[in-house]
N, C-alpha and C positions, 0 to 999 in steps of 0.2 A: 574379456574377449580373447584372452590368450595371446595378445600382441604386446609388443613393446610400445609404451605410451608415446614415445617420440615419433612413431610412424604417423601420428596425426599431423605433424608439421610438413608432411608431403602435400597436405590438402589445405592448410592454412598458413599464412605467412609468419604468424607469431602467436605467442600465448595470449597477448592482448586481443588479437583478432578472434581467437578461439573463445575467450571469455565474452567478448562482445556478441559473438554468434550465439552463444548459449542464452544470453539475456535477450537477444533479438527473437529467438525462437519462442521463448515464453511470452514476452511482451507482444509479439506478433499475433498472439491469440486473443488479445484484448480488443474488443469491438466497441465502437461508439456509433450510435445512430445519429448522425449529424443533422438529420432532418426532423428529429423529435421536437415538437413545439414545447414540451415540458422539460426545460433544461435541468431543473433540479431533480426530476424523476430519472432523467437519463444519467446524470452524474451519480445518483444513488446506484443505479444499475451497474455503471462502470466500476464504482467502488466495490460492490459485492463481487463482481467478476474478477477484479484485481486480487481481492482477498482469496477467492476460490483458487485462482492460479497460484498464488503464493503458498497457500496451504497444500496444494497438490505437489508443489515443487519446493519444499522448505529449504533444501540445500542451495537453491538458486537465489533465494531472497537476498543474501548479501550482494550478489551480482546486480540484482535489480536496483539496489540502493547505491552501490558504489561505482558501477561501470559508467554511468553518465558523468560522474565526477572525474573519471580517468580519461574520458574521450571527449575531445572538443565537439561541440554541437554539429558542425559541418562534416565531421568525420565519422559520425555514428551511423551504423547500418540503418536503412530505411525503416525496418521493423521497430527500432527503438524510438523513432521520431513520429511514427504513425499516430500514437495516442495523443501526443502533443498537438499535432496538426488537426486531428479530428475534434478534440475538445475545444480548441480555438475556433474551429469552424462552427461547432454547435453553439458556442457562446456568442460569437459575432452574429450569427443568424438570429439569435434571440435578441440582438440589439446592443450588446455590450461593445464598448470600444476595444481595440486591440490590446492596449495596456491593461484594461480591466479584465479582459478575458485571460490574459497571461497571468495576472495576479490570482484569479480564481483557480487556474490550473495549478499554480505553485502552492497555494494554500491546500488545495485538495490532495495533491500527490505528496506533499510534505506530511500531511496528516496520515494518509494511507501508509506510507513507508514506516512512519513511527508506530502506527497502530499494529502493523504486521510484525515488526520487530518486537514490540511489547507482547503481542499475543503468543508468539513463538517462544518467548522466555517464560511463559506461565506454565512451567513444567511441574507435573505431579510426580513426586518421587515414588510413592507407593500407592498405586491406584486401588489396590484391593483393601486398603485400610479404611475404616469407617470414621475414625477420628481425624478431623481436618488438620490439626496440628501435626499429627504423624504423617498424614498423606502428603503434606507439603514439605516435610523435613524440618519444620520449625522447632521441633524438639531439640535440635542441635544448637539452637540459639539460647543465650542466657535469658532467663525469664524476665529479668529486670531491664535488659538492654533494649529490647524491641517490643515494648508493651502494645503499641498501636498496631503493629504488624500482626502480633499474636491475637489481638482482639478482633481483627478483621479476617481471621483464618477461614471462617466459613464463607465469607464473601470471596476471598481469594480462591478458595477451592472450587467454587461454583462459577468460575469465570465463563462467560458466554461471549465469545469473540464477535459473533454476528450482532448481538444486542448492543455490545459496547460500540461497535462500528456505527450502528444506526444512531445511537445516542450522540456520538461525536458529530456525525453528519447533520443531525438536527441542529446542533449549535452552529456549525460552520455554515451550512447552506442558508439558514434563516438569517444569520448575521450578515452574510454576503449579500443576500437579497435586500436586506434592510439598509445596507450602507452603500451599495453600488447601484446607481440608477442608469438603466439603458438610455441611449439617446432619445428614445420616444418620450422620455420624461416621466414615465411611470415605473415604480418599483415593482419587481417581480416577486412573487411569493413562492 
């Protein structure tokens, strides 16, 4: 923008506040329909929206993962807390206890953050190359040192982040539904 970067500090109190603000702007776009009776469907929609936001702003992903660790809960900007509040409301409306709802939130977002970090590191070195070993740069590795990685080159090269996300969500949501019973006494599917 042709300005000295320190001019930002006229508008924010510190670098930490600036980083929190960037994370808040991105996370503030994440919407949760707290009245959706299909809590698993809504969490799937939230997961896909989180992935979309992260892929649209890949340089912000480290902030989405680390800023909550650097800022105490009560000092986080409201936009950083909105998804927590809304997911808790969705799950508690579905009949889960507060502690179980918080557990589901932690499992889901722990998975989402790890998935996004993993997806972003699935870098193709030479996209124009047709041989998967060359596309991924695996030719630089000793043939005998990483035989399993080389054997899976075509699977690694055809990584589908959305499909992988859904596969993980199937495992997590079905597992949570089977192990956590809402107060109504019936397990959700």
